[in-house]
N, C-alpha and C positions, 0 to 999 in steps of 0.2 A: 320399351318404345317411347319415342318422345311425345309430348302431350300434343294435341291438335293445332294449337295455337302456334306450336313451335315448327311444323311443316309446311312447307311448300307444296302445292297440291295441282296449281293450275298451268297449264303448258305456257301460257303467255308471261308468266311470273320466271318460269326456267329460261325461255328464251331472251327475257329482258335482261338477266343477271348475265347471261353469256355474252349477249350482244355488248351492253354497256359497262360490265362489271371488270374488275382485274383479276387477273389469273395465276396462279401459283402450280407449278408440276412438281409430280414425283413418278418413279417408276410405277407405283400401282395407281395412283390417283390423281386427278386434277381438283384443285379446289378454285371455285370463282367467287367472289364476292361484291354486293353492292349496298351501298346504303339504303334502308328502306323507310328511314322516318317514323318507326313504330317504336313502341318500348320493349318489345320482344326480338331475339333473334330467329330466323326462320330458316330450316336445311331442308335440301332436296337432293335426292341421290338417283344416278342416272345411271344406267349400266346398257349398253347395245346388246342386241342380239347377235353381234358378230362374237362375242365373247362366251357364248354357249347356250343351251337352252334354259328353258325357265327355272329348274331346279338351280343350276349355276348362276343366274342373274338374281333370283332371289336370296340365294345363301351370301352373295358379295352384297346386296343392299343390307340384309339383317345384320353382317357382321360391320359395316361400315356406320349404320344407323345405331348400334348398341355402342361402337367406340366413340360417336359423337354424345350419344346420350349420359355416357360416363363423365365426360368433359363439360356438359352442357351448364351447368352452375359456374363453371368458369369464364364462360366465353361471356365477352361486351354485348348488352344488347343494340338494337338498330342495325341489322344487316339479314340481308338476304344470302344464304351459302348455298351453293350448289356442287356436290361431289360427283365426279365423274370418274368411271372406273376405266382402267387401262388395262390391258393383255396382263400385267405383270402381278395382277392381284389373283389371277387363276390360281387357286390350290395352294395361296398364301396361308400361313399359321396366324392365329389369332395374333400373337405380340408384334408380329411383323404390322399386320393391319393397323392396331391401335398406335403405334411408334408413327406409321406413315401419316395418320389422322393428327395425333399430337404435333408433329413436325410442320404440316401443313398448316393448322390454327396458327402456330407459334410463328410463321414466317408471315402469314397474311395479318400478324397483329392484332388477331381476334379474342386475345385473353385479357379479360378485364385487369389483370395483374399480370405481372411477367411470370410465366411459369416455365421452369427448367424440365426438361425431358432427362430420362435417363442418357439416352444417346447424346443428348446436347454436355451432358457432364463428362461423358467420356472422353469426348473431344478437345474439352477445355483444359 
């Protein structure tokens, strides 16, 4: 689990990031980011009820949150980031979710140093 100071919790923060931030899409997730002027990057996770019941939604949130937690030390501070689940994530394997998170973080230039994922190396 991400540390408390690294989590977005207030609905108005989620709305602000969606309304004012920039976004990048993947078939499984959408990443939205907005500078926050703080020393820490905060993450929020949104899963619509249209994707399934509570069990499905909570599983998706846990998987995406854990994928972010594993990369958290590599992320540049000073951003509010929201991940929005899309229908393609339902039933996805762990490896596919981590790849999607890594690709979106890289495309949004949120890594403090340039990180290459295995998928990037295959296409290079």
